[in-house]
N, C-alpha and C positions, 0 to 999 in steps of 0.2 A: 883227792878230797882233803881239805884241811881238817885239823883236829877240831877247830871251832865249829865247822859245819857238821862234822860227824857226831859231835856231842849232842846235837838236838834230837838224835834218834834214841837217846837213852831215857827211858821213863824215870829212872832214879834221878837223873840230872834235871829233868823238867820239874819233877816234884820239889827238888831242893831249891830250884830257882824260884818257882812260884811262891814257896813259903818265905823266901827272902826278898820279895818285891818291896821296893820302897813305897812310901806313901804317895798317892796319886795326886797331882795338881793339875787342874783343868784351865786351859787358856781359852777364854770365851771369844765371842765374835766382836769384842770391843777393840780389837786391834792390838792386844797385848802381845809382847814378844815371848817366845819360849824361854824359859829360864835356862841358864847354863847348868847342865846337869852336874850334880856332885859326882866326884869320883867314887863310884860304888862298885861292889863286887857281887854280881848276881849268881856266882857259883859257890856252892857250899865248900867251906875250907877243907872238910874231910875228903870230899871228892877230889879236890885239887891235889891234896897230898897223895891220894891213891894213884892218880894219874902220874904224878911226879915219881912215885915209887916204881912205876912201870917204865920209867925213862922217857916219858912223854912230856915235853915242855908245852905248857898251855899259855897262849896269849889271852890273859884274862879279859882285857877290854874287848877283843874280837869275839871271844866266847860269850861275853855278856850281851853284846849286840845281836849275835846270831840267835841266842836263846830267847831274848826278848821278842825278836821278830817271829820266831817259831811259835811262841805261846800266843801272841796277839792275833796272828793270822789264822789260828784255829777258830777265833771268834769273828774276825773280819779279814777275809782273804785279800782285800785291797789295802789293808793297813801297811804302813811303812815307817821306818825311822827317817826323820827329816832333820835338816839343819835349820838354823835361823833364817838363812837365805831362802831355803825351800818354802818355809812358812810365809815369808813376805811375798814371794812370787805367787803362792796359792791365793793369798788374800787379794793381791793385785788382780788376778784373773777373775775372782768372784766379783770384784768391784768394777771390772771392765777396763783395766789399765793394760795396754799392750804397747809395743814399739811399732809404730805405724807410719805410713808415708803421709797421711793427712788428707785422704780423699775417700769418698764413698762411691760404690760402683753398682751398676746394673749389668745385665747380660744381653748379648745379641749374637746369634749364630755361634754360641759357645765361646765367645770372647768377652772378657770384662770391658765395660765401657765406663769411663769416669763420668759421674753425673753430678758431683758436688765436690768442691775443693775448700778445705779449711783455710781461712786467711792466716797468713804467717807460718804456714806449715812447710815442711820440706818439699811437698809437691808443688806448692806455689813458687817457692824459690827456684825449683828446677825448671820452671816454665811450662808445666803441664796445664792443660786446659780441659774444661768440660767438653765431653764428646770424643776425647782421645780414646782410641781402642788399644788395649794392651795385648801385644802378641807374645811377648816373652817376659819371664821373670828370671833374672840371672841368665843361665844358659838353657833353661827349660822352656820350650815352646808350649804355649797354651792352645789346645784345640779341643773342642767338644767337651767343655768343662762346666760343672754346675757352679752356682754362685757360692755356696759354702766352701767348695774346693778352691775357688779363686781367692776367697778371703784368707784361707789358710796359707796360701802362697805369698800373700801381701802383708803379712804381719810376723812379728818375732817376739821372743821373750827377753831379748837383750838388744842393745843398740848395735848398729853396724851399717855399713854401706850396702846399698841395694841398687841393682841395675835393672832397667826396664827397656824394652823395645816397644815403641808405640807407633800407631798410624794416625795421621791427621790429614784428611783429604787424600791426596796422592803421595804424600811425603811420609817416609819412614824415619823415625828418630830414635836415637839411643840416649838415655839420660841416666845419670847416677845421682842418687840422693841418700841421705842418711836418715834412717828410721829414728824417731824420737818417741819418748814415752808420752802417750796421749790417752785420754779417756775415749774408749770406743763408743760411738753413738748407739743408743739402745735399739734403734731401727736403722737398718742399712738402706732399705728401700721400701716404699709403699706405692704400688702401681695398680692401675686398672688395666687388666689385660684386654686385648681386642674383642674377646668373646664375653665381655661384661662380667668378669670375675675379678675380685679384689685379691691382690697378692701382697703379703707383708713378710719381709725377711727380718726376723728378730735376731739381733746380736746377743742380747742378754736382758734379763729383767732387772734393770738398774732403776734407781729412783726416777720417777717420771714416766717410765716405760708404759705402765698400766694405763695412765691417762691418755697417752698418745695412741695406743692400740685401740682402746675403747672408742675414742673419738672417731678414728678412721672406720672401724667396723660399723658403728652406729650410722655414719654417713652413707656407707654402702647399703646398709639395710634399708634406710629410709628412701633411697633412690632406686630401689627395685633391682639390685644386682642379683646374679644367679648363684653366687656362692663366694666363700672366703677361703683362701689358701694361706694358712698360718705356718710359716716355715721356721721351725725351731731347730733345724739342723746346725750343730756347732754352737748353739746358744747356751748361755749359763746364767750368771747373775745370782743375787741373794736377796732381792726385794720381795718379801712375802706379801706386802701390800699390793704389788703389781699382779701377783697370782690371783688374789681375791678380786681385784678390779676386772680382770679379763674373764675369769671363770664366772663372775656374777652376770656377765652379759648373757649367759646361756642357762642360768639357774633361777630358781624361785627364791625370793627374798627369805632369808633365815635358814636356807638349806645348808646342812653340814657339808663342807668342802673337804677339809683335811685337818689333821692334827699332828703335832710333834709330841711324842711320848717317850719317856725314859724306858729303860729295859725292865722296869718293874710295872710297866703299863700305866704309869701315872701321867696325867696330862701335863704337858709343859706349856703348849700354846694350842688353842683351838680356833679354827677359822670357819666362818659361815658367810654365805652370800649376802650381799647388800640388796636392798630393795630396788626394783626396776623392772621394766618390761623386757622379758627375755627375747633375744634374737633367734629367729627360726631359720636363718639361712643355712644351707649345707656348709659344713666346716671340715676342711681337709687339713689335718695337722701333720706336717712333715717332720720326722724325727730320724736321728742316726746315732751311731755309737758315741758321738761327741756331744749329744744333748745331755746336759748335766745341770745340777744345782736347781735353782728356782724354775728354770725352763722345763726341767725334767718333771718336777712336781706339777707344773701346769699341765703338761701332757697327760699325766696320770689322772688329774682331776677332770680335765675336759673329756676324757674317755668315758667318764660316767655321767657328768652333769649335762653335757651337750648332747641331746638326743639325736641330732643330725650330724654327728661328728664321726670321723674315721681317722685312725692313726695309720700313717703310711711311711714305709721306709725300713729301718732296722732297729733292733733293740737298743735302748739308751744306755748311758754309761753306768748306772747304778751308783750315782753319787748323792744326789738329793740334799747336798749341804749337811750331811749327817756327821761329818768328821771334824774333829778339833784336835789340837795338839795336847796330849797328856804326857806327864813324866812317869815312866814305868821303869823300874830297875835302873834308874839313873839315866834313861834314854828318852829323848823327846820323840813320841810316837804319834803319828797321824792316824787316828782311830775313830770308828763310828761310835758315838756316845749316846745315840738316840735312834728312834725309828720314826717313820711317817706313815700314818694310817689314812686311807682314803675312804670315801663313802661307799664304794662298791666292795668293801671287805678286804682289799689288798693291804698288806703290811710290808712296806719296803724297809729293809734293814741294811742296805748297802751291798748286799751280796748278789743282787740281780737288778736288772733295769726294767723299764716298761716295754712290753712287747707290742709291736704294731698289729693292727687288725689286718692290714695288707702288707705282707713282707715282700720287699723287692730284692731279689738276689743280686749279687755283685755284677753278674754278667748281663743284667737287665737295667743297670743304672745309667746306661747311655741311651740316647734316642735312636730310633731307626731312621737312617737317612732317606727321606722321601720328599721328592718334589714332583708334581705332575708333569708328565712329558708335554713339551710344547708341540701343539699341532699346527703346522704352517697353513693348513687349510681352514682353520677355525677363525672366522672373521667376525664372530659375534663380539659384542661389547663385554668387557670383563665385568663380572658381577661383584657387588660389594662384599658378599660373603667369601668370595675367592680371595680378595685382597685381605680380608680379615683373617682367614685361615692361614695365609702365607705369613702375615705378621706374627701370628701366634706361633707358628713353627719356628720362626727366627728367634722368638723369645725363649722357647723351652728347649731348643736344640742343645744336645749334650747333657741333658738332665732328665734321665728316665723316670726318676721319682716324681718330679714335678709334672712330667707329661702324663703319668698315670693318674695323678690327682686331678688334673684338668679333664681327663677322659671320664673319670667317675662323675664329676659334677655335670658334664655334658650329658652323660647317660641318665642321671637322676632327672635332669630337666626334660629330656625327651620322653621319659616315662611318667612325667608329672608326679614325681614322688619327692619333690624338694623338701616337703614338710614331714616326710616319714622318718622313722627311726632307722639309722644306718650304723649306729654304734654297736660295738661288740665289747662288752666290759665285764662279762661274768668272771668271777675269780676262778 
């Protein structure tokens, strides 16, 4: 254990450091860069001399960093010291910028299938086409995978070459392309499943996302669909207007949705539902440990305002876009500077995430391989419902969370309780 690390266990040292903290400067969401920290010494001079008298040489810069981190993590366990490059990368992710191949995907039989290619992208230059099935990323074969997992394998936080093995018809191809910095689309896919359920995979609540989601859900509601599957797994973003737009689909006009407040419980921003006719379709909201930022707030809000909603998956990241870079003790620290309050009484301070109503353990996040046995003596005409069920199995294969959401909507329909309250949002 280093001297710098062991120092944080000393109450005297912590007290001396806290008393000597420099003035705090806050870098807001306007894109400002962290200031270059002044060379400061967060350790009391007398304590440094005492340690030197014991023959212990102290790296003051390292000690200052370790002590700063120890103090702030007593308030925010996810706080961390960041560099200017770290802060730029964090802002990029909030705004939807990643290094991408330039295509959108859907899933079939647990494999990613290219459904849209961005003109001028690396994917187009490499000769990829809509309908190509991706078998491998790098040296990793893809089998029985969910859409959010596939997306994680097809993006990066920095530029680099990327190898894919694909299938087109009967031919297998290998292509190499270079990922480039691109804005991720707010919606990866919006599909109508074979059993008349609408599915939307949201990448992030970026500007314009709210309008697109609302338009699609309204269309499904007006055409008598059986339910909506809103997939927020891996989603982020920072557009609070999109939260309001989507949540207002299921709320009464003027209803309190959520508020950002400071640590003195003073309002910073308060958000209420806009006027409109609420949608009553069953709503399954899929979440995971990578659901963060504006998408995480939306999940928390929907869990209360949407009476026919259920959160399915695992606990979210505990991010909520509450953190900014502040300068403490001469160190740029990524720290939660506010809280978010929701209408059901929950206060999220960045120390915990949103818990699902239906938790899916890791060993149940794959689907059960099931195909009806072929009966050679069965000469009857194949029923439409059999074809539909087979198509649905191909679509959800490898994604146990999505499969569970589909099963719940089917169960609600069979029990004629599509309009009943299925939400569990008690604090």
